[in-house]
N, C-alpha and C positions, 0 to 999 in steps of 0.2 A: 349146686349143680355140678356133677362130676365132670372131669375133663373130657370123657368120651360120650357123655350124654348128648342127645339130640334135642333140638327145640322144634316142636310141632305146632303148627297153627291149623286147627280143625274147625271148619264152619259146620253149623248144624250139629254141634257136639252134644246137645242135650239128650239125644235119643238115637235109636237105630244104629246105623253104621258109624255115625260120628261118635256116639257114646262108646261103642265097642272098640273103635280105633283108639280113642282116648284112654280107655282102661288098659289096652294092650301096651300102649306106649309107657304108661305109668308103671306097669308091671315090669317093664324092661329097664326102668330107672331113668327114663327120659322126662323131659319137661313139656307140658302141653298148655298152650293158650287156646282155650275152647271158646268159640263164639256161638251165640244163639240169640234169638229174639227174646226168649224168656230164660234167664240164666239160673233161676231158682232150682231147676232140675239138676244142676251141677253142684249144688250146695254140699251134698254128701262127699263128693270127690274132693272139693276144695277143703273141707274140714279134715278129711283123711290124709291129704297130701298138701298142706298149706304152702310148702316151699316149692312144689313142682307142678301145680296146676292152677290156672287162673281162668276165671269165667268173665267174659266181656260181652256186653250187649251189643249186637250188631245185626242189622238187616242187610243182607248182601245186595239188595236192590237200591240201597241208599249209597250212591257213589261217593259223596263227600265223607260219609261215615267210614266207608271202606278205606279211603285214602288216609283218614285220620287214624284208624286203628292200625293199619300197616306201618305208618310212620312211628306211632307210639311203641309198637312191639319191637321194631328195629332199633329204636333209640334206647330202649331199656334192656333188651336181650342181646343186641348186637347182630343177630342173624335169625333166620328161620331156615332150618335144615329141611323140613318136610312141610309142604303146604298141601292140605287135603280139602279140595273143593267138594263138599258133601251136601250142603244145604239144598233142599229141594222138596217138591211135592208132586203128587199124582194129579193128572188132568184127564178127565174122561169125557168124550163127546165126539159125535160124528164131525167130519170136516165141515159140513154145512151148518151144524149146530154151533160151532166154535166161533165166537165173535172176534173182531180185530183186537179189542182190548184184552180179552182172555189170552190170545196168542202173544200179544206184546208183553203182557205181565209175565208169562211163562218164560219167554226169551230173556227178560230182565233177570229172572231168578236163576235160570239154568245156563245162560250164556254170557250176557253182558256183565253180571256181577262177578262170576268166577274169572272172566277175562280181565276185569279191572283190578281185582285183587292179585292175580298172577303178575300182571304188568308192574304192580307196585312193589312186589317182592323179588321179581326176577333179576333186576340189576345186581343186587348183593349176591345172589347165587352165582350169576355169571362171573362177577369179579372175583369171587372166592374159588371159582371153578369147582363148585360142589353144591349139591342140593337136589331136591326131588319135588315134582309137582304131581299130585295124585288127583285125577278128576273122576269122580264117581258118576258113571254113565248108567247104562242098562243094556241088556241084550237088545232092547228096543232101539238102541243107537245104530244098529245095523239092519233092522227089519221093523215092520209095523203091521198092524191089522186093525180092523174096524174098532173105532172108539179111541184109538191112541195116536191119531195123526199129529196133534199138537205136541204131545209129550215126546213122541219119537223124533219129531222134527227138531226139537231143542237139543235132544241128546245126540242126534246125528251131527248137528252143528258143533256141539262141544267136542265131539270126537274128531272132526276134521280140523278144527283149530288145534287140537292136541297133537294130531299126527304131524302137521306142519311144524308146530312148536318143537316137537321132539327132534325133527330133522335139523332145525336151526340151532338148538342148544346142546346137542350131543357133543360137539367139539369143545364145549366149555365144561364138560363133566357134569352137566345137569341132566337128571333122568326125568322122563315123563311117563306116567303109567295111567292108562285108561282102564277103569274097572267096570266090568259089564255083569252085574248080578242078575240072577233070576229072581224068584220069589223067596224072600227071607222074612223072618219073623221080626219085622220092624213095624213102626206105626205108619208106614207109607200108605197102607190101605186101611188104617185104623179110623175109628169114628172121629169125624171132624177133620181128618188129615187130607182126605181125597177131595178134589174139587170136581164138580159135575156141571157141564154146560146144560142149558135148558133143553129139554127133550123135544124132538120133533117126531110126530107119530109115524112118519114115513120110514124112520130108521129104527123103530121099536124092535123089529125082528132081527135086524143085523147087529145093532149096537146094544140092544137090551141084555144079551148074555154077558157082554163085557162089563156093563154096569153091575149086574148081579155078581159077577166074579169078584169085582173090587169091593163091593159092599159086604160080601160074605167071606172074605179071605182072612180077616184079622185073626191072628194067633194060630193059624193052621198051616202056614207056609212051611215048606221043607227046609229052607236054608237057616243055618245057625250063624248069627252075626259075629259071635266070638271066633268061630272058625274062619269066617271071612276076613276078620282083622288079622288073624295069624297068617292067612294066605297072602294078604297084602304085604305084610312085613317080610315074608319069605321072598316075595317077588322083588321088593326093594333091595333086599340084602344080596340078591343073586348077582353074580359077576356080570351076567347079561340079563338085565331086567326086560321082561317082555313089554311090547308097546301096549298090548291088550291082554287083560286077564279076565276070562269068563269065570263066574262064580256060581256054583250050583249045577247039579246034573241037568236041570231043566234048561238052563242057559246054554250048556254045551249041546244039548239035543236040538234046541231051536236054531242055534247058530249053524250047526252042522247041516241041518236040513236046508236052511236058507242058502248057505254057500253052495251046496250041491245044486239047488234050483237055479241060482245065478249062473253057475258054470254050464249047466245043461242048456239054458236059454241062450247064453252067449255062443255055445257051440252050434246050436240049431240055426242061429242067424248069422254065423260067422261069414258065410259067403256073401250075403247081402251087405253086411257091415264093411267087409274089405272091398267090396265092389264100388264103394263111394269115393275111392281115391281116384286122382287123375290117372288116365291111361298113360303108360310109359311105352316108349318105342322099343 
């Protein structure tokens, strides 16, 4: 490992954004520890770069395993320069269709797992006054629509944890980047990758189109994961790294429309909102 090379820890590195980010880091001469539930998908990268990439089996919902892997990586590499919390999956279902267990499982994957891994690695970043935490969210972290209540809820929670974290660690030279992709050609919507709650006929008309969208979008999404990885590296290398990075024209369009709607509603009800303060003399 060269003197200027970075050490990356990427969860969900076997496919999609995780794979693209891993490949971009290797192309730049960096070292990557990629975690996945099934590491065989990384065998080709390990064979091609045996000294600079390592595949480790880890389920981010297994807290003890997360602590074990973090401690092992720090012991052997001495540091993690960039943590990418990428592991995740799609969940589709109306709010009423979504069970408590489904919601809890998704929070474990998208919130509690990344939080635990970040806490395990943050002290060494803070003490070295250097490092970056990249949390892969979605444009659904700022808005939602029928069928995505659970998914968006977890991404919104991850974003708010990240926003506060950024405020807390900026004085220590640690960066936090929230990535908000639109539709990219990953396996997020692929066969067997998306999870669907049991259907209730009352929501067939409203949530049915969302189910069809997810089931039929594999391989036709407009976003290029390789370009996304390059954009993430560009943001991390910038003198002023943004807190949020939208990826894809669809993400920009959705977020712009959402922010315009929020501002319009806030303005329309501003008098009522301000009127709830105590009267002043």
